[in-house]
C-alpha positions in Angstrom: 0.0 0.1 0.4 3.3 2.9 1.1 4.5 1.6 -2.2 1.1 2.5 -4.5 0.9 5.6 -2.3 4.4 6.6 -3.0 4.2 5.2 -6.8 0.9 7.8 -7.3 2.9 11.0 -5.6 5.6 10.4 -8.2 3.2 11.3 -10.3 1.9 13.6 -9.4 5.1 15.6 -8.5 6.5 15.7 -11.6 7.0 19.2 -12.6 8.3 21.6 -14.5 9.8 25.5 -13.0 7.2 27.4 -13.8 8.6 29.8 -16.8 7.1 32.1 -19.2 5.8 31.3 -22.9 9.2 30.9 -25.2 8.3 34.2 -26.3 7.8 35.6 -23.9 9.6 38.5 -22.1 11.6 36.9 -19.7 12.8 40.2 -17.4 9.3 41.2 -17.2 8.9 38.0 -15.0 11.7 38.6 -13.1 11.1 38.5 -9.8 8.3 35.6 -10.2 11.0 33.9 -12.3 13.3 33.3 -9.6 10.9 32.2 -6.8 9.2 29.4 -8.9 12.8 27.9 -9.9 14.7 28.0 -6.6 11.1 26.5 -5.3 9.9 22.7 -6.5 9.3 19.5 -6.0 11.2 17.3 -8.1 10.4 12.8 -7.6 12.8 9.7 -7.3 12.6 10.2 -11.8 15.7 12.5 -12.1 14.6 16.0 -13.5 10.3 15.4 -13.8 9.5 18.8 -12.0 6.1 20.5 -10.2 5.6 24.1 -9.5 3.4 26.4 -9.6 1.0 29.5 -7.5 -2.2 30.0 -5.7 -3.4 33.2 -7.2 -6.0 35.5 -5.4 -7.2 39.2 -4.3 -9.9 41.4 -5.2 -11.2 43.8 -7.4 -13.4 47.0 -7.4 -15.0 49.0 -10.4 -16.3 52.2 -10.1 -18.4 52.1 -12.7 -21.1 53.9 -11.9 -25.1 53.2 -13.2 -23.7 55.3 -16.9 -22.3 51.8 -17.3 -24.5 50.0 -15.6 -22.2 48.8 -13.3 -19.9 46.9 -15.2 -16.9 47.7 -17.8 -17.6 45.2 -20.4 -15.7 46.1 -23.5 -11.8 46.5 -22.4 -11.1 43.6 -19.7 -11.6 40.5 -19.2 -14.4 38.2 -17.3 -12.0 38.3 -13.7 -11.7 42.5 -14.0 -14.8 43.4 -15.1 -17.3 42.5 -12.6 -19.6 45.2 -11.3 -18.7 47.3 -8.0 -16.4 44.6 -5.3 -15.0 41.3 -6.0 -13.1 38.7 -4.5 -11.3 36.8 -6.8 -9.9 33.0 -6.9 -7.6 34.3 -10.5 -6.2 31.0 -10.5 -4.3 27.9 -9.4 -1.4 27.1 -11.8 -0.1 24.2 -11.8 2.8 23.1 -14.2 4.5 19.2 -15.0 7.8 19.0 -16.9 11.0 17.3 -18.2 13.1 20.4 -20.1 16.1 19.2 -22.2 19.2 19.4 -20.8 22.0 22.2 -23.0 23.1 19.4 -24.7 23.0 18.9 -28.5 22.4 15.6 -29.3 18.9 14.1 -29.9 16.9 14.4 -26.5 13.1 14.5 -25.3 11.0 15.5 -22.8 7.6 17.8 -22.0 5.2 20.0 -20.2 1.8 20.2 -19.1 0.3 23.7 -18.0 -3.0 23.5 -16.2 -5.2 26.4 -14.2 -8.1 26.7 -12.4 -10.0 29.5 -11.3 -11.7 32.5 -13.4 -8.6 33.2 -15.1 -9.3 29.5 -16.6 -12.5 30.3 -17.8 -11.8 33.1 -20.0 -8.5 31.7 -21.9 -10.8 29.1 -21.9 -13.5 30.9 -23.7 -12.3 33.9 -25.0 -15.6 33.9 -27.1 -18.1 33.6 -24.9 -21.9 35.5 -25.1 -22.3 37.4 -22.1 -25.8 36.7 -20.7 -27.4 39.6 -18.4 -27.4 42.9 -19.3 -24.1 42.9 -17.5 -21.0 41.1 -16.9 -21.4 40.6 -13.0 -20.6 38.7 -10.2 -22.5 35.7 -10.8 -21.3 35.1 -14.6 -17.3 34.1 -12.6 -16.0 30.2 -12.1 -13.5 29.8 -9.7 -13.8 25.6 -9.8 -13.2 26.2 -13.9 -10.2 24.3 -15.8 -8.5 24.6 -18.2 -5.5 23.4 -19.9 -3.1 25.8 -20.6 -0.2 23.6 -22.4 0.6 20.1 -23.0 3.3 19.2 -25.2 6.4 17.2 -26.2 9.2 18.7 -26.5 11.7 17.1 -29.4 15.5 18.5 -29.8 17.0 17.2 -33.4 20.6 17.6 -33.4 21.2 19.8 -36.3 23.7 22.5 -36.6 23.5 23.7 -33.2 20.2 22.0 -31.8 16.5 22.8 -33.7 13.9 22.2 -30.9 10.6 21.6 -31.3 7.0 21.2 -29.6 4.3 19.3 -30.4 0.5 19.4 -29.0 -0.6 22.9 -27.5 1.6 25.7 -27.2 1.1 29.2 -25.6 0.8 32.0 -28.3 3.8 33.3 -29.7 2.4 36.8 -29.7 2.2 40.2 -27.0 4.4 41.1 -24.1 2.0 39.9 -21.6 0.8 36.2 -21.1 -1.5 34.1 -19.3 -0.1 33.8 -16.0 -0.8 37.3 -14.6 1.6 36.8 -11.5 4.4 37.2 -14.8 3.4 40.6 -15.9 4.0 43.8 -14.6 0.6 44.3 -13.9 -2.3 43.0 -12.3 -5.1 42.9 -15.1 -4.1 41.9 -18.5 -3.4 45.0 -21.2 -5.5 46.2 -23.7 -3.4 45.2 -26.3 -3.2 41.5 -24.7 -6.6 40.6 -25.3 -6.1 41.3 -29.1 -3.8 38.4 -29.5 -4.7 34.5 -29.8 -4.1 32.9 -26.4 -2.6 29.1 -27.6 -1.9 27.1 -30.6 -2.7 23.5 -31.7 0.4 22.4 -33.6 4.1 22.1 -34.4 6.5 25.1 -33.4 10.1 24.9 -34.0 12.4 27.0 -32.8 16.6 27.3 -33.9 19.6 29.4 -32.0 21.4 30.9 -34.5 24.1 32.3 -32.2 23.8 34.1 -28.6 22.4 37.4 -30.6 20.0 35.6 -33.2 16.7 32.9 -32.8 13.8 32.6 -34.2 10.5 30.3 -34.8 8.6 28.4 -37.3 5.5 27.0 -36.9 2.0 25.9 -38.0 -1.3 25.0 -36.5 -5.1 25.1 -36.7 -6.7 28.2 -36.2 -5.9 30.5 -33.0 -7.8 29.3 -29.5 -9.0 25.9 -31.5 -8.5 22.7 -31.6 -10.4 21.7 -34.6 -9.4 20.8 -37.5 -6.8 22.4 -40.3 -8.7 22.4 -43.2 -9.8 26.0 -45.3 -13.1 25.7 -46.7 -16.2 24.9 -44.8 -16.9 25.6 -40.9 -13.2 25.1 -40.0 -10.9 27.1 -38.7 -8.1 27.4 -40.9 -4.8 26.5 -40.4 -2.7 28.9 -38.6 1.3 29.7 -39.2 3.8 31.3 -37.2 7.1 32.6 -37.0 9.3 34.9 -35.0 12.7 36.1 -34.9 14.2 37.5 -32.1 17.3 39.8 -31.3 19.4 39.6 -28.0 21.6 42.3 -27.1 25.4 41.9 -26.7 25.2 42.4 -23.1 22.1 40.5 -22.9 20.1 43.6 -21.1 17.5 44.1 -24.3 15.7 41.9 -26.3 14.5 42.8 -29.9 11.1 40.4 -30.9 9.2 40.3 -33.7 6.3 37.8 -33.7 3.7 37.1 -37.0 0.4 35.3 -37.5 -0.9 34.2 -41.0 -4.3 32.1 -40.4 -6.8 31.1 -43.1 -9.7 32.4 -41.0 -10.6 34.7 -38.8 -9.6 34.3 -35.0 -12.1 32.3 -32.7 -12.2 30.2 -29.9 -13.4 26.3 -29.3 -16.4 25.5 -27.4 -17.4 29.5 -27.5 -20.7 30.0 -30.2 -21.6 33.7 -29.7 -24.5 34.7 -31.5 -25.0 38.0 -32.8 -24.1 40.6 -30.0 -21.5 38.7 -28.2 -18.8 40.6 -27.0 -15.5 39.0 -27.9 -12.3 40.6 -26.8 -9.6 38.2 -28.2 -11.6 36.8 -31.6 -13.2 39.1 -34.4 -16.5 37.1 -34.3 -16.8 37.5 -38.2 -16.8 33.5 -38.6 -19.4 32.6 -36.2 -22.3 34.6 -37.1 -22.5 32.1 -40.2 -20.8 29.1 -39.6 -20.3 28.6 -43.0 -18.3 31.1 -44.0 -15.5 30.4 -41.1 -12.9 29.0 -43.8 -13.8 32.1 -46.4 -11.9 34.2 -44.4 -8.1 35.0 -43.6 -6.1 37.3 -40.6 -3.0 39.0 -40.0 -1.4 39.9 -37.3 2.5 41.6 -36.8 3.4 42.1 -33.4 6.6 43.8 -32.4 8.2 43.8 -29.0 11.1 44.7 -26.8 12.7 45.2 -23.4 15.7 47.2 -22.2 17.4 47.2 -18.5 19.8 50.3 -18.7 23.1 49.0 -17.3 23.5 52.2 -15.5 20.4 51.2 -13.4 22.2 48.7 -11.6 19.2 46.1 -12.4 16.7 48.2 -10.6 14.9 50.4 -13.8 13.3 48.0 -16.6 11.6 49.6 -19.8 9.8 48.2 -22.7 7.1 48.5 -25.2 4.3 46.1 -27.4 2.9 47.4 -30.3 0.6 45.1 -32.9 -0.7 45.7 -36.6 -3.6 43.7 -37.5 -6.1 43.0 -40.6 -8.9 40.6 -41.2 -10.4 40.6 -44.6 -12.7 38.3 -46.2 -15.1 37.2 -43.4 -18.7 37.4 -44.0 -21.5 37.9 -42.0 -19.9 40.0 -38.9 -23.0 42.5 -39.4 -25.9 40.2 -38.8 -27.3 43.2 -41.3 -25.9 41.9 -44.0 -25.2 38.4 -42.9 -23.8 37.6 -46.7 -21.2 41.2 -47.3 -17.8 40.5 -47.0 -16.2 42.7 -44.9 -13.1 43.6 -43.4 -11.4 45.3 -40.5 -7.9 47.1 -39.5 -6.3 46.9 -35.6 -3.0 48.4 -33.8 -2.0 49.3 -31.2 0.7 50.7 -29.0 2.1 49.8 -24.8 4.5 51.1 -22.8 6.0 49.3 -19.9 8.2 50.5 -16.7 8.7 49.0 -13.7 11.3 50.1 -10.6 13.1 47.7 -8.0 13.5 50.5 -5.7 14.7 47.6 -3.1 14.8 44.1 -1.7 10.8 44.5 -1.5 9.3 46.9 -2.9 9.1 47.8 -7.0 6.4 50.4 -8.6 5.2 49.4 -12.4 3.3 51.8 -14.9 1.5 50.5 -18.0 0.5 53.3 -20.3 -1.6 51.2 -23.7 -3.8 53.0 -27.3 -5.7 50.5 -28.9 -7.8 51.6 -32.8 -9.3 50.4 -35.5 -11.1 51.3 -38.0 -13.7 50.3 -37.2 -15.4 48.1 -34.2 -15.7 45.1 -35.8 -12.3 43.6 -34.2 -14.1 43.6 -30.2 -17.9 43.3 -30.8 -20.6 41.9 -33.0 -22.9 45.5 -33.4 -25.5 45.3 -35.3 -25.5 49.0 -35.0 -24.2 49.6 -39.2 -23.3 53.5 -39.0 -21.3 52.9 -35.2 -19.6 49.9 -37.0 -18.5 52.1 -39.3 -16.7 54.6 -37.0 -13.1 54.3 -35.9 -12.3 52.3 -32.7 -10.0 55.1 -30.1 -9.4 53.3 -26.9 -6.5 54.7 -24.5 -5.4 52.9 -20.8 -3.2 53.7 -17.8 -2.2 51.3 -15.3 -0.1 52.2 -11.9 1.3 48.4 -10.3 3.2 48.9 -6.8 4.8 45.1 -6.0 6.0 43.8 -2.3 7.7 40.7 -1.5 8.0 40.9 1.9 8.0 36.6 2.7 9.8 34.6 1.4 7.6 33.1 -2.4 5.0 35.4 -1.5 4.1 38.6 -3.9 1.5 41.1 -2.8 0.6 43.9 -5.7 -2.1 46.5 -5.0 -3.4 48.0 -8.3 -5.0 51.0 -9.9 -6.3 51.1 -13.2 -7.8 54.0 -15.5 -10.2 53.5 -19.5 -11.3 55.8 -21.5 -12.4 55.5 -24.9 -15.9 55.5 -27.1 -17.7 53.2 -25.9 -15.5 51.3 -23.2 -18.0 50.6 -20.8 -21.4 49.9 -21.0 -23.1 46.5 -22.4 -25.2 48.1 -24.7 -22.6 47.1 -27.7 -21.8 43.6 -25.9 -25.4 42.2 -26.4 -25.5 43.9 -30.3 -26.5 47.1 -29.4 -25.5 50.9 -30.6 -22.2 51.6 -29.3 -22.9 55.2 -28.7 -25.0 54.1 -26.0 -21.9 52.7 -24.0 -20.2 54.6 -22.1 -17.3 56.1 -23.2 -15.6 56.7 -19.5 -12.9 57.4 -17.5 -13.7 53.7 -16.2 -11.6 53.4 -13.0 -9.8 50.2 -10.9 -8.7 49.5 -7.5 -7.4 45.7 -6.7 -5.3 43.9 -4.8 -4.1 40.1 -5.5 -1.3 37.9 -3.2 -0.2 35.4 -5.3 2.7 32.6 -3.2 4.1 30.3 -6.0 6.2 27.1 -5.5 
């Protein structure tokens, strides 16, 4: 009996030092990453590690009656609930056998599981909101999300050619799915416009100490479904990335590209007319048969820099995006058979200063725009649908590392822009009847990493 229990515990205890996706900015997660790398459970099977974190907090939106007590369009579910809300953002578990640095044929694996309110949104970003606002009743701390699950392979070609086969995190964007690894508690405007994950194959190659690249092919973004290019399929997503590292190792510049033969979408979600779709263009859901008739192109560039004169106390970063979707039918239900086009763009600036071992201050400023509203809602208001999109937000976050393995953060955020708060556009109504803000937010979180 004892041997059986030991064997079971051995399997459960296998896992990974929690790290960002390969394309993620390591410097932005410096504190949490160090914490997790030094704290893990290792079984008798050498090299298999278990790590993760528990992230809980409180959020309060000062939305007021003009926005129906909610902030829908610019924030994810966990950050949009009316008035005050205690949140179990996520319980994260990562199990990994990492490959060594040796350039030889070898294999490994990684599995990431997330449970909590963030898991519900990350699994179904295109979920239809019910009711007249995004309220507390729609949160689900019991939701389970398989964030990543892939086999790692290395072919001893040149400097070593690595492959991920399975489900893996998006290569796009400066921010990542794990809140504690980002500079701020809330997700940014740009992050909500990128795909979260893919199912397919991603290869990576390091040319030298300064240049590395990625190439991949996957089902449509945020999808487990087939890769055919016609009918109601999710299409094929082609991925590419090129990352440049400064000679001193204190700066990175990453360029990431996606071409998809279908509109961006989300497995398991079937939003009808009026669904708010932060991450995905709703064009492919109004008419199922037209899903494979669209195409999407996204170019993302981000970078970070830790000036040596600041002795590793200062971190500066930026993120940017330019995207276009064309050929999709029916995001406007009034003319469901009309081919439509939307282009969107945005930029973010980040700064972090580590005053001492236990206190840091982070800030983020963002702009997100588009030539119409198709990227963020499925309105039937044809006049407002053609109007330009213009959103802004500013966030400031204080971080406290007062106990080993514990991160405490407090945050204030301000959003403003056309139709940024309210529920009418999210339900297919007029954008002009929604509030342009400002929408105020205050929140805090406590993270324990292991």
